[in-house]
C-alpha positions as CSV (number, residue, x, y, z in Angstrom):
1,X,8.2,-5.5,33.2
2,X,10.6,-7.9,33.6
3,X,11.2,-9.1,37.3
4,X,13.8,-7.8,39.3
5,X,15.8,-11.5,39.9
6,X,16.0,-12.3,36.6
7,X,17.3,-8.6,35.7
8,X,20.1,-9.4,38.1
9,X,21.1,-13.0,36.6
10,X,20.4,-12.2,33.1
11,X,21.4,-9.0,32.4
12,X,23.0,-10.6,28.7
13,X,19.5,-11.2,28.0
14,X,18.1,-7.8,28.8
15,X,20.5,-5.9,27.2
16,X,19.3,-8.2,24.1
17,X,16.3,-7.6,24.5
18,X,16.4,-3.7,25.1
19,X,19.1,-3.9,21.9
20,X,16.0,-5.3,19.9
21,X,13.5,-2.3,21.1
22,X,15.7,1.0,20.5
23,X,16.6,-0.4,17.2
24,X,12.6,-0.6,16.7
25,X,11.1,2.0,14.4
26,X,9.4,4.2,17.8
27,X,6.6,5.5,15.4
28,X,5.6,2.1,14.1
29,X,6.3,0.5,17.5
30,X,3.7,2.1,18.6
31,X,1.4,2.0,15.9
32,X,1.7,-1.8,16.8
33,X,0.9,-1.2,20.1
34,X,-2.1,1.0,19.7
35,X,-3.4,-1.9,16.9
36,X,-3.3,-4.3,20.2
37,X,-4.9,-2.2,22.6
38,X,-7.6,-1.0,19.8
39,X,-8.6,-4.4,18.5
40,X,-11.0,-6.8,20.4
41,X,-11.7,-10.0,19.4
42,X,-13.6,-11.8,22.6
43,X,-16.3,-13.1,20.4
44,X,-14.6,-14.3,17.5
45,X,-12.1,-16.8,19.1
46,X,-14.3,-19.5,20.4
47,X,-14.4,-20.0,16.4
48,X,-10.8,-21.2,16.2
49,X,-10.7,-24.7,15.5
50,X,-6.4,-24.5,15.2
51,X,-4.8,-26.6,17.9
52,X,-4.1,-23.4,21.0
53,X,-1.0,-23.5,23.4
54,X,-1.9,-20.0,25.3
55,X,1.2,-19.4,27.4
56,X,0.8,-16.4,30.1
57,X,3.9,-15.5,32.6
58,X,2.4,-15.0,36.3
59,X,3.3,-12.0,36.6
60,X,2.6,-9.9,33.6
61,X,0.3,-6.4,33.9
62,X,-0.2,-6.4,30.3
63,X,-1.8,-9.5,29.3
64,X,-2.6,-11.6,33.0
65,X,-2.8,-14.9,33.6
66,X,-6.5,-14.2,33.9
67,X,-6.3,-13.1,30.2
68,X,-4.7,-16.4,29.2
69,X,-7.6,-18.6,30.7
70,X,-10.2,-16.6,29.0
71,X,-8.8,-17.7,26.3
72,X,-7.8,-21.4,27.4
73,X,-11.8,-21.4,28.4
74,X,-13.2,-20.2,25.0
75,X,-11.2,-22.0,22.5
76,X,-12.5,-25.9,22.3
77,X,-9.1,-27.7,23.6
78,X,-6.5,-25.6,24.1
79,X,-3.9,-25.7,26.6
80,X,-2.7,-23.2,28.9
81,X,0.8,-23.2,30.6
82,X,1.2,-19.8,33.5
83,X,5.5,-19.5,33.5
84,X,7.4,-17.7,36.4
85,X,7.7,-14.4,34.4
86,X,6.2,-11.2,33.3
87,X,6.1,-10.8,29.8
88,X,8.4,-11.9,27.9
89,X,7.5,-15.6,29.6
90,X,10.1,-17.4,26.5
91,X,12.9,-15.0,27.8
92,X,11.8,-15.0,31.5
93,X,11.1,-18.7,31.4
94,X,12.8,-20.1,28.6
95,X,13.4,-23.8,29.7
96,X,9.5,-23.8,31.2
97,X,8.3,-22.2,28.1
98,X,10.3,-24.7,25.5
99,X,9.2,-27.3,27.8
100,X,5.4,-26.3,27.4
101,X,6.0,-25.5,23.6
102,X,7.7,-29.1,23.1
103,X,4.9,-31.0,24.7
104,X,1.9,-29.1,23.1
105,X,3.2,-30.1,19.7
106,X,4.0,-33.8,20.6
107,X,0.7,-34.4,22.0
């Protein structure tokens, strides 16, 4: 879900994302969503030994900030950032997203 305020200010970005979704194969997209819905790797994430950045959207109802906090807490040394966004934080808060990624990569 995209913030209503974002939709008003960034109609071209909304149209672009919508076009990407419409161009996707519906069966493939649905199968991907089902696979993600059905997987549960909560027991395994603690084994991640790679530097990890977890970004969440403050208003993401699909993967809420609580899920991001779980990952940050479970992965040793992980960084977490919550942005003023819903599910597509890289589109809805591009500057915040890029800043978080650059800080992480440069650390």
